[in-house]
C-alpha positions in Angstrom: 20.4 -28.5 -195.0 17.2 -30.6 -194.5 18.1 -31.9 -191.1 15.3 -32.4 -188.8 15.9 -32.2 -185.0 13.6 -33.6 -182.3 12.6 -31.6 -179.3 11.9 -33.4 -176.2 10.4 -32.0 -172.9 11.0 -34.3 -169.8 11.8 -37.1 -172.1 8.5 -36.6 -174.1 8.8 -36.1 -177.8 6.9 -32.8 -178.4 8.0 -31.6 -182.0 10.5 -31.0 -184.4 12.7 -28.0 -185.8 15.1 -27.5 -188.7 17.2 -24.9 -186.7 17.0 -23.0 -189.9 18.5 -19.8 -188.5 21.6 -18.9 -186.8 24.0 -16.2 -185.1 27.4 -18.0 -185.5 29.5 -15.6 -183.7 27.2 -16.0 -180.6 26.8 -19.8 -181.0 23.0 -19.7 -181.2 20.8 -21.5 -183.5 17.0 -21.3 -183.7 14.1 -22.4 -185.9 10.3 -22.7 -186.1 8.8 -25.5 -184.2 6.3 -28.1 -185.6 4.4 -29.7 -182.8 3.3 -33.3 -183.0 0.2 -32.3 -181.2 -2.1 -29.4 -181.1 -1.9 -29.4 -177.2 1.5 -27.9 -177.1 1.4 -24.2 -177.3 0.4 -21.2 -174.9 -1.5 -23.0 -172.1 0.8 -26.1 -172.0 3.8 -23.9 -171.7 2.3 -21.5 -169.5 1.3 -24.2 -167.1 4.6 -26.3 -167.4 6.6 -22.9 -166.5 4.4 -22.1 -163.5 4.7 -25.8 -162.2 8.4 -25.9 -162.6 9.2 -22.2 -161.5 10.6 -21.2 -165.1 10.7 -17.3 -165.4 8.8 -16.0 -168.4 10.4 -13.1 -170.5 7.0 -12.1 -171.4 3.5 -13.4 -171.1 0.4 -12.0 -173.1 -2.6 -14.2 -172.1 -5.0 -12.4 -174.3 -3.0 -13.1 -177.5 -1.9 -16.5 -176.3 1.7 -15.2 -176.7 4.6 -16.3 -174.5 8.4 -16.5 -174.2 10.4 -18.3 -171.7 13.6 -18.4 -170.0 15.8 -21.4 -170.4 14.0 -24.6 -169.8 16.6 -27.4 -168.3 14.1 -30.1 -169.3 14.2 -29.3 -172.9 16.5 -31.3 -175.1 17.0 -31.2 -178.8 18.6 -34.1 -180.8 19.8 -34.6 -184.1 18.6 -37.4 -186.5 21.6 -39.2 -185.3 20.9 -38.7 -181.7 23.4 -36.0 -180.8 22.2 -33.6 -178.3 22.5 -29.9 -179.4 23.4 -28.5 -175.9 24.4 -24.9 -175.3 24.1 -22.6 -172.1 20.3 -22.3 -172.5 17.2 -22.7 -174.6 14.1 -20.9 -175.0 10.7 -21.4 -176.3 8.6 -18.2 -177.8 5.8 -17.7 -180.0 2.1 -17.1 -180.2 -0.9 -19.8 -180.7 -2.1 -18.0 -183.8 1.3 -17.9 -185.5 4.2 -19.9 -184.8 6.6 -21.0 -182.1 10.4 -21.0 -182.3 13.0 -22.7 -180.2 16.4 -21.0 -179.6 19.6 -22.7 -178.3 22.2 -20.3 -177.2 25.8 -20.8 -176.1 26.6 -23.9 -178.4 30.3 -24.8 -178.2 32.2 -24.0 -181.5 33.2 -27.7 -182.0 29.7 -28.8 -182.0 28.5 -25.8 -184.1 31.2 -26.7 -186.7 30.4 -30.3 -186.6 26.4 -30.1 -186.7 25.8 -26.8 -188.5 28.4 -26.2 -191.1 25.9 -24.8 -193.4 25.2 -21.8 -190.9 29.1 -21.4 -190.6 29.6 -21.3 -194.4 26.7 -18.9 -194.8 28.4 -16.7 -192.1 31.4 -16.6 -193.8 30.1 -16.0 -197.2 29.0 -12.7 -195.7 32.7 -11.4 -195.8 33.7 -12.7 -199.1 
């Protein structure tokens, strides 16, 4: 599938992802982030997390590498405006490589509707 999902932080459009990977049994989708501006990255998210009391899973300032716990102000929508909501979402990555967004705990009804290709791929593992 070539769907592109929009990523918002506090209603500000910050980037996109294809959410090209999944762990279907866990209701998780994730994918590479394409930022709309180079300002989004380690320094931006470190500052945002500190200001909003968001716990970090890991933080390596020397390498500009970070992983956040769930960010309530982070919102992901489909091309049709459907919000991809789960129990939580995280951002992780490194300035010199790439960043990834993970949405976990997506209800099966939304997973079936929005990500049938991931479900099909998972089911094909057992055929």
